[in-house]
TIDODREN-949794 format. One record per residue (C-alpha): residue number from 0; residue in one letter; x, y, z. Coordinates in Angstrom, 1 decimal. Example, Ala and Ser with C-alpha at 12.3 -4.5 7.8 and 13.67 -1.06 7.14 Angstrom:
nr/rest/x/y/z
0/a/12.3/-4.5/7.8
1/s/13.7/-1.1/7.1
REM end
This chain:
nr/rest/x/y/z
0/m/-12.7/1.1/-10.3
1/s/-11.7/2.5/-7.0
2/v/-14.5/3.6/-4.7
3/t/-17.1/3.0/-7.4
4/a/-16.2/-0.6/-8.0
5/p/-18.9/-1.7/-5.4
6/l/-22.5/-1.3/-6.4
7/g/-24.4/1.7/-4.9
8/f/-21.7/4.3/-5.2
9/r/-21.1/7.3/-7.4
10/a/-18.2/9.7/-7.4
11/a/-16.8/12.8/-9.1
12/g/-13.6/14.8/-9.0
13/v/-13.5/18.4/-10.2
14/a/-11.3/21.5/-10.4
15/a/-12.9/23.9/-8.0
16/g/-10.0/26.4/-8.0
17/i/-8.8/25.6/-4.4
18/k/-5.4/24.9/-5.9
19/s/-3.8/27.2/-8.5
20/g/-4.1/26.0/-12.1
21/d/-6.7/23.7/-13.4
22/a/-5.9/20.6/-11.5
23/r/-8.7/18.6/-9.8
24/d/-9.0/19.5/-6.2
25/l/-12.4/18.5/-4.9
26/a/-14.0/15.0/-4.8
27/l/-17.4/13.8/-3.8
28/v/-18.3/10.2/-3.0
29/v/-22.0/9.3/-2.6
30/n/-23.6/6.2/-1.1
31/d/-26.9/5.6/-2.8
32/g/-27.8/2.7/-0.5
33/p/-30.0/1.0/0.5
34/s/-27.8/0.9/3.5
35/r/-25.7/3.9/4.9
36/a/-23.7/2.0/7.5
37/a/-20.2/3.5/8.0
38/a/-17.2/3.6/10.3
39/g/-14.0/5.7/10.5
40/v/-10.7/6.0/12.2
41/f/-8.8/9.2/12.6
42/t/-5.5/10.8/13.5
43/a/-4.2/10.3/17.0
44/n/-2.7/13.8/16.9
45/r/-4.1/16.0/19.6
46/v/-4.1/18.9/17.2
47/k/-7.0/17.8/14.9
48/a/-8.2/19.7/11.8
49/a/-11.7/21.0/11.7
50/p/-12.9/18.3/9.2
51/v/-11.6/15.6/11.5
52/l/-13.6/17.0/14.4
53/w/-16.7/17.3/12.3
54/s/-16.4/13.8/10.8
55/q/-15.8/12.2/14.2
56/q/-19.1/13.8/15.3
57/v/-20.9/12.6/12.2
58/l/-19.6/9.0/12.5
59/s/-21.0/8.8/16.1
60/g/-24.3/7.9/14.4
61/g/-22.7/5.1/12.3
62/r/-24.2/6.4/9.0
63/l/-22.8/8.3/6.0
64/r/-24.6/9.4/2.8
65/a/-21.6/11.1/1.3
66/v/-18.0/12.3/1.7
67/v/-16.6/15.6/0.5
68/l/-12.8/15.7/0.1
69/n/-10.6/18.6/-0.9
70/s/-6.9/19.0/-1.6
71/g/-5.2/22.4/-1.6
72/g/-5.9/23.3/2.1
73/a/-6.0/21.3/5.3
74/n/-8.4/23.6/7.2
75/a/-6.3/22.8/10.3
76/c/-5.6/25.3/13.1
77/t/-8.1/27.7/11.6
78/g/-10.1/28.3/14.8
79/p/-14.0/28.4/15.1
80/e/-14.2/29.8/11.6
81/g/-12.5/26.8/10.1
82/f/-15.1/24.5/11.8
83/q/-17.9/26.7/10.5
84/d/-16.3/26.3/7.0
85/t/-16.5/22.5/7.4
86/h/-20.1/22.7/8.6
87/a/-20.9/24.9/5.5
88/t/-19.3/22.3/3.2
89/a/-21.5/19.5/4.7
90/e/-24.5/21.7/4.5
91/k/-23.8/22.4/0.8
92/a/-23.4/18.8/0.0
93/a/-26.6/18.0/1.9
94/e/-28.4/20.7/-0.1
95/v/-27.4/19.4/-3.5
96/l/-28.1/15.8/-2.5
97/a/-31.4/16.7/-0.7
98/d/-30.2/15.0/2.4
99/s/-28.9/15.8/5.9
100/a/-25.6/17.4/6.8
101/g/-25.5/15.1/9.8
102/e/-24.6/12.3/7.4
103/i/-22.0/14.1/5.4
104/a/-18.3/13.5/6.2
105/v/-15.7/16.1/5.2
106/c/-12.0/15.6/4.6
107/s/-9.3/18.1/3.8
108/t/-5.6/18.0/2.9
109/g/-3.0/20.6/2.2
110/l/-1.4/23.6/4.0
111/i/-2.0/24.0/7.7
112/g/-3.1/27.3/9.1
113/e/-5.0/28.9/6.2
114/r/-8.7/29.0/5.6
115/l/-10.2/27.5/2.5
116/p/-11.6/29.7/-0.3
117/m/-15.2/28.9/0.5
118/d/-16.8/30.5/-2.5
119/a/-14.8/28.3/-4.8
120/l/-15.2/25.2/-2.6
121/l/-18.9/25.4/-2.3
122/a/-19.3/26.0/-6.0
123/g/-17.1/23.0/-6.5
124/v/-19.4/20.8/-4.4
125/e/-22.3/21.7/-6.6
126/n/-20.3/21.1/-9.7
127/a/-19.2/17.7/-8.4
128/a/-22.7/16.7/-7.6
129/g/-23.7/17.4/-11.2
130/q/-20.9/15.1/-12.4
131/l/-21.5/12.1/-10.1
132/s/-21.3/8.8/-11.9
133/r/-20.4/5.2/-11.5
134/d/-17.3/6.0/-13.6
135/g/-16.1/8.8/-11.3
136/g/-13.9/6.9/-9.0
137/l/-10.6/7.6/-10.9
138/a/-11.4/11.4/-11.1
139/a/-12.2/11.4/-7.4
140/a/-8.9/9.7/-6.6
141/d/-7.0/12.2/-8.7
142/a/-8.7/15.2/-7.0
143/i/-7.4/14.3/-3.5
144/r/-3.7/14.3/-4.5
145/t/-1.3/16.9/-3.0
146/t/2.4/16.0/-3.5
147/d/1.3/12.5/-4.6
148/t/2.7/11.8/-8.1
149/v/0.0/9.3/-8.9
150/s/-3.5/8.4/-7.9
151/k/-3.9/5.5/-5.5
152/i/-6.7/3.0/-5.9
153/s/-7.5/-0.6/-5.1
154/f/-10.3/-3.1/-5.1
155/r/-10.9/-6.7/-4.1
156/r/-13.8/-9.1/-5.0
157/g/-15.4/-11.1/-2.3
158/s/-18.1/-13.8/-2.4
159/g/-20.8/-11.9/-4.2
160/y/-19.6/-8.4/-3.1
161/m/-16.8/-5.9/-3.7
162/v/-14.5/-3.7/-1.6
163/g/-12.9/-0.7/-3.3
164/g/-10.8/2.2/-2.1
165/m/-8.8/5.3/-2.8
166/a/-6.2/7.1/-0.8
167/k/-3.7/10.0/-0.9
168/g/-0.5/10.5/1.0
169/a/3.2/11.1/0.2
170/g/4.6/12.9/3.1
171/m/4.1/13.1/6.9
172/l/3.6/9.3/6.8
173/a/3.6/8.1/10.4
174/p/1.1/6.6/12.9
175/a/-1.5/6.8/13.7
176/l/-2.8/6.0/10.2
177/a/0.0/7.7/8.2
178/t/-0.7/11.1/6.7
179/m/-3.5/10.3/4.5
180/l/-7.1/10.5/3.4
181/c/-8.7/7.2/2.5
182/v/-12.2/6.2/1.5
183/i/-13.1/2.5/1.3
184/t/-16.5/1.3/0.0
185/t/-18.3/-2.0/-0.1
186/d/-21.7/-3.2/-1.4
187/a/-21.9/-5.9/1.3
188/e/-24.7/-5.8/3.9
189/l/-23.0/-5.0/7.3
190/t/-23.7/-3.0/10.4
191/s/-21.6/0.0/11.5
192/e/-20.3/-2.1/14.4
193/e/-19.1/-4.8/12.0
194/l/-17.5/-2.2/9.7
195/d/-15.8/-0.6/12.6
196/a/-14.2/-3.9/13.8
197/a/-13.0/-4.8/10.3
198/l/-11.6/-1.3/9.7
199/r/-9.7/-1.0/13.0
200/q/-8.2/-4.4/12.6
201/a/-7.1/-3.7/9.0
202/t/-5.6/-0.2/9.7
203/s/-3.8/-1.4/12.8
204/r/-1.6/-3.7/10.7
205/t/-1.4/-1.7/7.5
206/f/-1.5/2.1/7.7
207/d/-0.4/2.1/11.3
208/r/2.8/0.3/10.4
209/l/3.7/2.7/7.6
210/d/6.3/5.1/9.1
211/t/8.3/6.9/6.4
212/d/9.3/10.1/8.3
213/g/8.0/9.9/11.8
214/c/5.7/12.9/11.3
215/m/2.0/12.6/12.3
216/s/-0.6/14.7/10.5
217/t/-3.5/16.7/11.8
218/n/-5.9/15.4/9.1
219/d/-5.6/11.6/8.9
220/t/-9.0/10.0/8.1
221/v/-10.0/6.5/6.9
222/l/-13.6/5.9/6.2
223/l/-15.5/2.7/5.3
224/l/-18.9/2.9/3.8
225/a/-21.3/0.1/3.1
226/s/-24.2/0.4/0.6
227/g/-25.7/-3.1/1.0
228/a/-26.5/-2.9/-2.8
229/s/-25.2/-6.4/-3.5
230/g/-27.8/-7.9/-1.1
231/v/-25.0/-10.2/0.2
232/r/-24.4/-10.7/3.9
233/p/-20.7/-11.6/3.9
234/d/-18.7/-14.0/6.1
235/l/-17.1/-11.6/8.5
236/e/-13.7/-13.2/8.4
237/e/-13.6/-13.1/4.6
238/f/-14.8/-9.5/4.6
239/g/-12.1/-8.5/7.1
240/q/-9.5/-10.1/5.0
241/k/-10.7/-8.2/1.9
242/v/-10.6/-4.9/3.7
243/h/-7.1/-5.7/5.0
244/e/-6.0/-6.5/1.4
245/v/-7.3/-3.1/0.1
246/c/-5.7/-1.2/3.0
247/a/-2.4/-3.1/2.5
248/d/-2.4/-2.4/-1.2
249/l/-3.1/1.3/-0.6
250/a/-0.4/1.5/2.1
251/r/2.1/0.0/-0.3
252/q/1.2/2.6/-2.9
253/l/1.7/5.3/-0.3
254/l/5.1/3.9/0.5
255/v/6.5/3.7/-3.0
256/d/5.2/7.3/-3.7
257/a/6.7/8.8/-0.5
258/e/8.3/12.2/-1.0
259/g/11.8/11.9/-2.4
260/a/12.2/8.2/-1.6
261/s/14.4/5.9/-3.6
262/k/14.1/2.8/-1.4
263/a/11.1/1.0/0.0
264/i/12.2/-0.6/3.3
265/a/10.5/-3.4/5.0
266/i/11.6/-4.0/8.6
267/e/10.6/-7.5/9.6
268/v/10.9/-8.2/13.3
269/v/10.8/-11.8/14.3
270/g/11.4/-13.8/17.5
271/a/9.8/-11.1/19.7
272/a/8.3/-11.7/23.1
273/s/5.1/-10.0/22.0
274/e/3.6/-8.3/18.9
275/q/3.8/-5.0/20.7
276/d/7.6/-5.5/21.2
277/a/8.0/-6.4/17.5
278/v/6.1/-3.2/16.4
279/k/8.1/-1.1/18.9
280/v/11.4/-2.4/17.6
281/g/10.4/-2.0/13.9
282/r/9.2/1.5/14.5
283/s/12.4/2.5/16.3
284/v/14.5/1.2/13.4
285/a/12.2/2.9/10.8
286/r/12.8/6.2/12.5
287/s/16.6/6.0/12.6
288/n/17.8/8.8/10.2
289/l/21.3/7.4/10.4
290/l/20.1/4.0/9.1
291/k/17.8/5.7/6.5
292/c/20.8/7.6/5.1
293/a/22.9/4.4/5.1
294/i/20.2/2.6/3.1
295/h/20.1/5.5/0.6
296/g/23.8/5.2/0.2
297/e/23.4/1.4/-0.3
298/d/25.5/0.7/2.8
299/p/24.3/-2.4/4.7
300/n/25.1/-0.9/8.1
301/w/23.8/-3.4/10.6
302/g/25.4/-1.4/13.5
303/r/22.8/1.3/13.0
304/v/20.1/-1.3/13.2
305/l/21.3/-2.6/16.5
306/a/21.7/0.9/17.9
307/a/18.1/1.6/17.1
308/v/16.9/-1.7/18.6
309/g/18.8/-0.9/21.8
310/t/16.8/2.3/22.4
311/t/13.6/0.3/23.0
312/d/12.4/-1.5/26.2
313/a/11.5/-4.6/24.2
314/e/12.6/-7.9/25.7
315/f/15.9/-9.2/24.2
316/e/19.5/-10.0/25.1
317/p/22.0/-8.0/23.1
318/d/24.3/-11.0/22.5
319/r/21.4/-12.9/20.9
320/l/20.4/-10.3/18.3
321/n/20.6/-11.3/14.6
322/v/20.2/-9.0/11.6
323/a/19.8/-9.8/7.9
324/i/19.6/-7.3/5.0
325/n/18.1/-8.7/1.8
326/g/18.5/-12.2/3.1
327/i/22.2/-12.0/4.2
328/w/22.7/-12.5/8.0
329/i/25.4/-9.9/8.4
330/c/25.0/-9.8/12.2
331/r/24.8/-13.0/14.3
332/g/24.7/-13.1/18.1
333/g/25.1/-9.3/18.4
334/a/28.3/-9.3/16.4
335/v/29.7/-9.7/12.9
336/g/28.0/-12.4/10.8
337/d/28.2/-13.1/7.1
338/d/30.3/-11.0/4.8
339/r/28.4/-7.7/4.2
340/s/29.7/-7.5/0.7
341/k/27.3/-10.3/-0.2
342/v/24.3/-7.9/0.4
343/d/22.9/-6.6/-2.9
344/m/21.6/-3.1/-2.0
345/r/20.8/-2.1/-5.6
346/p/17.1/-3.1/-5.7
347/r/14.5/-0.5/-4.7
348/d/13.0/-2.9/-2.2
349/v/15.2/-3.5/0.9
350/t/14.2/-6.0/3.6
351/i/15.8/-5.7/7.0
352/t/15.1/-8.8/9.2
353/i/15.7/-8.5/13.0
354/d/15.6/-11.6/15.1
355/l/15.2/-10.7/18.8
356/s/15.5/-14.4/19.8
357/a/13.0/-13.7/22.6
358/g/9.8/-15.3/21.5
359/t/7.5/-16.2/18.6
360/h/5.8/-13.0/17.7
361/t/6.4/-11.0/14.5
362/a/5.5/-7.6/12.9
363/t/6.6/-5.6/9.8
364/v/7.0/-1.9/9.7
365/h/7.5/-0.1/6.4
366/t/9.7/3.0/5.8
367/t/11.8/4.7/3.2
368/d/15.3/6.0/2.8
369/l/16.3/9.6/3.7
370/t/17.3/11.5/0.5
371/a/18.3/15.0/-0.6
372/d/15.1/15.1/-2.6
373/y/13.0/14.6/0.5
374/v/14.8/17.6/2.2
375/h/14.4/19.7/-0.9
376/e/10.7/18.9/-1.3
377/n/10.0/19.8/2.3
378/s/12.1/23.0/2.4
379/a/11.3/24.5/-0.9
380/y/7.7/25.3/-0.1
381/s/5.3/25.5/2.8
382/s/3.7/22.1/3.6
REM end
């Protein structure tokens, strides 16, 4: 299923030799129309990889025919030559598709600071074009993996149309977007402006609230392409919900596959004066290494939660803070609450609920524990 679940899309994933061994490392997703409407959101990092800069330019026209994605190299911090490599990639895809490079997006992921092996990559684009099919979604999702242990795909069925998606990401997962490449497709009839609105709303409450390690990538890209092949003009509210569901599903898959993680932590902030306050508090708690270590050790240490909450400028009174872990309110009124021994920390999923007692707004930020495996994975090789 994946990106080829909606009508009008073909995909392929091939081993181009960008990575060592015979693993797939190049994907091609093609929109056969009749529409080419598209939208995208990108990393907020000021250091942006060449493919991000290229794809941002391409998306200014609101149309995409195809997306080329490679793993095995980020093509970030590679200077003018790296941008030329991205341009050459788009030109090659345009050549094999008999189309325009100005409607070809490019995405890369892997090691920063090294140029891509262009001979292998360009040959891979041609090979992928020869293998395009409606069954190619799974191979494409496999080809964009780096430290991901599994492929990540999702789809939802709307009223006469489909939304499908694939993503990669296992480390450097932090806003904006989390460190990821993601392609979402639909066969609904929509304008680029409508796609943009739906995508931004969905990502703001899914990928933007995934914060496993506080590290922001140079390559984050989420693209939404519409083929219009179903002939259905969807209800915009329903369509936005389907895009949100696909993004939320993919974000959850990124979370549970995060590098070295043994716990998936949901930080629910309730009773906030504003949604912005709720997100701010949730993010501060998600980035507390002390708390993440405590959760890994299955210690319901609510003091570390309060310490993180207190570093924000969110509106609250310290003596009105309440904290629950896995449903047990172990902190009430900014002090000791229920017996902490009642908290079952054995499940992989851990929910921390923080009641600011300052309003009616809520938000949930997702993170993981901090483990020796995470340290090993990010110290044993360049990433």
